[in-house]
N, C-alpha and C positions, 0 to 999 in steps of 0.2 A: 315398673318390671312385670310384676304379677299378671297384666295383661299380655304384656310383651312375651312373656313364657309361654302362656294359653294359646295366643295365637300363633307362635312357631307350634306347638303341639297339634292345635287343629287342621295348621298347614302339612304339615310330617301325617298324620294320619291320614287325610287326603290323598298324598303322594304313595304311602304306602296301601291305599286299598286301590286306587286306579292302576299304579305297579302291579299287583298282584291281578286283578279282573281285563288287564292287558295280557298278561302271559299267561294266565292257566287258559284266555281264551282264546287266544292263539295256539297251545298246542291239545286243549281241548277240537278247536275245529281240525289241529293234523290229526287227532284222533280218529273224529269221524269221516276222514277223506281216508284213512287208513284201516278203518273197522267199521264199515256202514255199519247201523243202529246199534253199537253199541252201549250210548249213552241212552237209547232209549229206553230202557224197562230202570233206569237208574236216575230218572228224572227226579222225584220226590229225593232221594239221597242226595244228590246234586242239588238241592235248592237247600237243605239243612247244609252244605259243607260251605256254600256261600256265604250264608248266614253265619256260622260260627266264625268263618274266616274275615269277613268285615271288622265282627267283635274285637279279632284279634289284630285287627290293625291299627284298633283303634289305642289299642295296649301297648303295641310296638310303637306308637305313631307319639307318643305321651314322650318316653326315656329322648326316643328319636328327635323330638321336638326340644327339650331341654338343653341337651347336646350343641344343635345347629345355633340355638341361641347364645350357648355357654362361645361356643369360636365366633361367631360374629362380633359377638357383642363387647365378650370379656376377654378372650382365648387366653380360656380357659386349657381347655383338652391341647392335645399333643398332633393335632392336625397340620398338616404346615402345605403353602401350593408353589410357594418356590422352588424351583428346582433345584437353586443351587442350597437347600437349607440342607439338605443330607448326601450323603455320596450316591453318584446313580446306583453302584452297587447292590444299594440298602434297596431302592426302588422294591422289586421282586419281592424279596424277603421278607417286607411287611405284611402282605398281603398272605405270605404262605403259612407267617407267625398269627396270626388274627385267624385262618381256618384253622388250624391245627389245637390253638387252643380253644377256638368254638367247637369245634369238635372232638374234643378230652369233654367239657364241660357235656355237649347234648349227649355222648355213649354213655357218659357216666348217670347222670340224672333219666337219660331213658330206663335203664336198665332199672334203678332204684321203681320208674313208673311204670313197671310191669311187677314188681309185686303186687298182690291181692287188691290187699287196702288203697295203694294209692294207686292202682290201677283204674281201682271203681271209679274214685274221688277225682281223677284228672283226665286220665288216657283212653277212657273207654270211648270219650265221642270221638277220638283222631280214626281210634278201629272200627267205630262204625262205620266207617263204609268198607263196602263189601262187597264187587272190587273197590276200589279205590280209582278215582280219577282225577286228572288236572286239576280239580275245580278241591282236591285234599287239602292240597299244599300247605294251608293255614288252618286247617277247620282244626280247629284245636278249643278245649275247654279252656275259658278265662285263666286258669291257676296253671295248666300247661303255659298256654302264651307266655303270663309272668313268668315264669323259670325261664326262658329262654328271650325275653325281650330285655334283661339287661345286659348281658352279655361282650356286645360289640361296642353300646353306649360307655361301657365300665372299661375299654381296652383301647377309646380314643385320650382317656383319659394319663395311661398307662405307658402305651407303645406306640413312638412319633410312627406317620404315614401322611402319604402325600394324599391328597384330598381327591385324585386322578382314583389311583391304587385302592380308594375306601370307596367308590363306585367301583372299582372290578369286583371287589369283597361280596359287597352287596348284588350285583349281578349273577354272579357264584352262587348264592345263596341264594337269589330269587330261580335262577332256574335250575337248578336242582332242586331247590323243593317240589317246584311242578314236575319235572322230566320224571324224577324218579316214582312217582304216584300214575304216572301217566296208564299201566297197565301192559305197554310193549317197549322194548329196548328199543332208542330213535340211532344208538352209535351200532357199527358196523360190528358183529361178532368177532372179525379177528382184532379189533382192539378190545372187546370187552373180553376177552379171551387172553389176551396179549399180557407178557406179563406187569406191563403197565396198568394195562384194565384191571388183574389181580387185586391190586391196590386201592385202587378208585371206585365208590360206589354209584352203579347206572341201574336203571328201574328193575334186572334180571336180580342183581341180589338184595334191593329193600323191599321190590315185591314178594320175592319168598320172606320177609319178616311179618309180611302182613300176610302172609300164609300159613305159619309155621310160629308165630309170637317171640318164639322162647332164641330167638336168633338175628344177628346180623343187627346190631342198633345203631351203629356208626351210622355217622350225616354224609360225610365228605370222601371219610380214607375209610382201609379196614384193617389198618394196624390195631385199633385195639381190642376190636373180635380175634384179629389172631391169635392176637397178645392173651388173652382170656377164654381161649378156647369156643367163644359164640360164636363163630366165623363158618357160613353153611355152605354151598353150592348154590349156583346161579339158577334160580325158577326159569322153568321150564318155560311158562306161561305168560313168560315176560318177550 
């Protein structure tokens, strides 16, 4: 059993690392096309971002591997694969619940990590990226990576979700983590400035966090920032 769990953890670590390299690489390439020369003075920084991110991949991969093993070998989780297992109306509800809960956890732990002692110990690595690039999506100190590595693995034991919808959650996590750090806004301004865009976090919103530190702590949505008075306008530099 221990060997099987270890192999599953190693496999998931490889998957997380390859997903990071592929997604960040794609959007870094797009950044280079949109902003030629943007990465040239940041080569040393990008090297550090990749190093920290690959270390984070291992930290994320271990609990993900345990979940994968528990699902396949023991049926411990609430991940289901049959479309008839739950009502169809529940399919989109589950990923929304996952994202809302993850966003809540992220907002409050993120604010905590901006307290001076916590910042120095955990979060300074991420903010060492000035400006952040697409490679900074998982550039975390191991303690910060650990704080977020167990959210989704815990949720799959508590809230039923179809395996395809879990894949959707992981895709949203990956894409938003990368695109919010590119330094430029890939979505049309009409969407970003719309009523819907006013509740979603994109690069324009998260870039302001990297500029000012004391605002815009959310991950996917802006409701906690708005409720807690930490929401600030969009960055003109993104």
